[in-house]
C-alpha positions as CSV (number, residue, x, y, z in Angstrom):
1,M,24.1,16.6,7.6
2,G,23.4,14.6,4.4
3,S,24.4,11.5,6.2
4,I,21.8,11.9,8.8
5,F,19.2,11.9,6.2
6,A,20.6,8.9,4.4
7,I,20.4,7.0,7.8
8,A,16.9,8.2,8.3
9,Y,16.0,7.2,4.7
10,S,17.3,3.7,5.2
11,F,14.6,3.3,7.9
12,L,11.8,4.4,5.6
13,P,10.6,1.1,4.4
14,V,10.3,-0.1,7.9
15,V,8.4,2.9,9.0
16,N,6.2,2.7,5.8
17,S,5.3,-0.9,6.6
18,W,4.6,0.1,10.2
19,A,2.2,2.7,9.0
20,F,0.3,0.5,6.4
21,L,-0.1,-2.4,8.7
22,P,-2.9,-1.2,10.8
23,Q,-4.9,-0.3,7.7
24,A,-4.4,-3.8,6.2
25,V,-5.3,-5.6,9.5
26,K,-8.3,-3.3,9.8
27,L,-9.3,-4.0,6.3
28,Y,-8.9,-7.7,6.6
29,R,-11.1,-7.9,9.7
30,S,-13.8,-5.6,8.3
31,S,-17.1,-6.5,6.9
32,P,-17.9,-6.4,3.2
33,I,-20.0,-3.2,4.0
34,E,-17.3,-1.5,5.9
35,A,-14.9,-2.1,2.9
36,R,-17.1,0.2,0.8
37,S,-15.9,3.2,2.8
38,V,-12.2,2.6,1.4
39,S,-11.6,4.9,-1.5
40,L,-10.3,2.7,-4.2
41,S,-9.7,5.5,-6.6
42,A,-7.3,7.1,-4.0
43,W,-5.5,3.8,-3.3
44,L,-5.2,3.3,-7.1
45,M,-3.6,6.8,-7.5
46,W,-1.3,6.1,-4.6
47,F,-0.4,2.6,-6.2
48,G,0.2,4.4,-9.6
49,A,2.6,6.9,-8.0
50,S,4.5,4.4,-6.1
51,F,4.8,2.2,-9.2
52,V,6.1,5.2,-11.2
53,S,8.5,5.9,-8.5
54,L,9.7,2.5,-8.5
55,M,10.1,2.2,-12.2
56,Y,12.0,5.6,-12.2
57,G,14.3,4.4,-9.6
58,L,15.0,1.2,-11.6
59,T,15.4,2.8,-15.0
60,N,17.0,6.2,-14.2
61,L,18.3,6.4,-10.6
62,H,19.7,3.0,-10.1
63,D,19.5,3.6,-6.4
64,T,18.9,0.4,-4.4
65,L,17.6,2.1,-1.2
66,F,15.2,4.3,-3.3
67,C,14.0,1.3,-5.2
68,I,13.5,-0.7,-2.0
69,S,11.5,2.2,-0.5
70,A,9.4,2.6,-3.5
71,G,8.8,-1.2,-3.9
72,V,7.6,-1.4,-0.3
73,S,5.0,1.1,-1.1
74,V,3.9,-0.6,-4.2
75,F,3.5,-3.8,-2.2
76,W,1.4,-2.3,0.6
77,N,-0.7,-0.2,-1.9
78,A,-1.3,-3.3,-3.9
79,L,-2.2,-5.2,-0.7
80,I,-4.8,-2.6,0.4
81,I,-6.4,-2.6,-3.1
82,S,-6.5,-6.4,-3.2
83,L,-8.1,-6.6,0.2
84,T,-10.6,-4.1,-0.6
85,L,-11.6,-5.9,-3.7
86,W,-11.8,-9.1,-2.0
87,K,-14.0,-7.8,0.8
88,R,-16.3,-6.0,-1.7
89,G,-16.5,-9.3,-3.8
90,Q,-17.7,-11.2,-0.6
91,E,-20.6,-8.9,-0.4
92,L,-21.4,-9.7,-4.1
93,Q,-20.8,-13.4,-3.7
94,F,-23.0,-13.9,-0.6
95,G,-25.4,-11.0,-1.2
96,F,-25.2,-9.9,2.4
97,S,-22.8,-8.8,5.0
98,R,-21.3,-11.5,7.3
99,E,-21.0,-9.2,10.3
C-alpha cells in the first residue's frame, strides 16, 4: 500500500504546478486594480510554510522527492507574490488602471 502513495507522491510536483498555473496566468493578465483582490498576506504565509518545509526537507529529511515537491511550491508561491507586487506596482507607476 505504501508504494501506491509513493508513486502518487511522485506526481505531486506536476499536479501542484497544474493547480498553480491558472492562477498565475489569470494574475498576469489581470489589471492592477484586479490584483488588489489577491491576498498578499495569505500568499506570504503559504510561501513561508513551503519554504520551511523545503528547509526541513533539506536539513533533516534528506528526501529528494520531498524537497522537489516543497521546492515547486516555493517557486509557485514566489511567482504569485511577485506577479501581485508587479501588478500593484503598475497601478502606482501609472496612477491608473490600464484595462
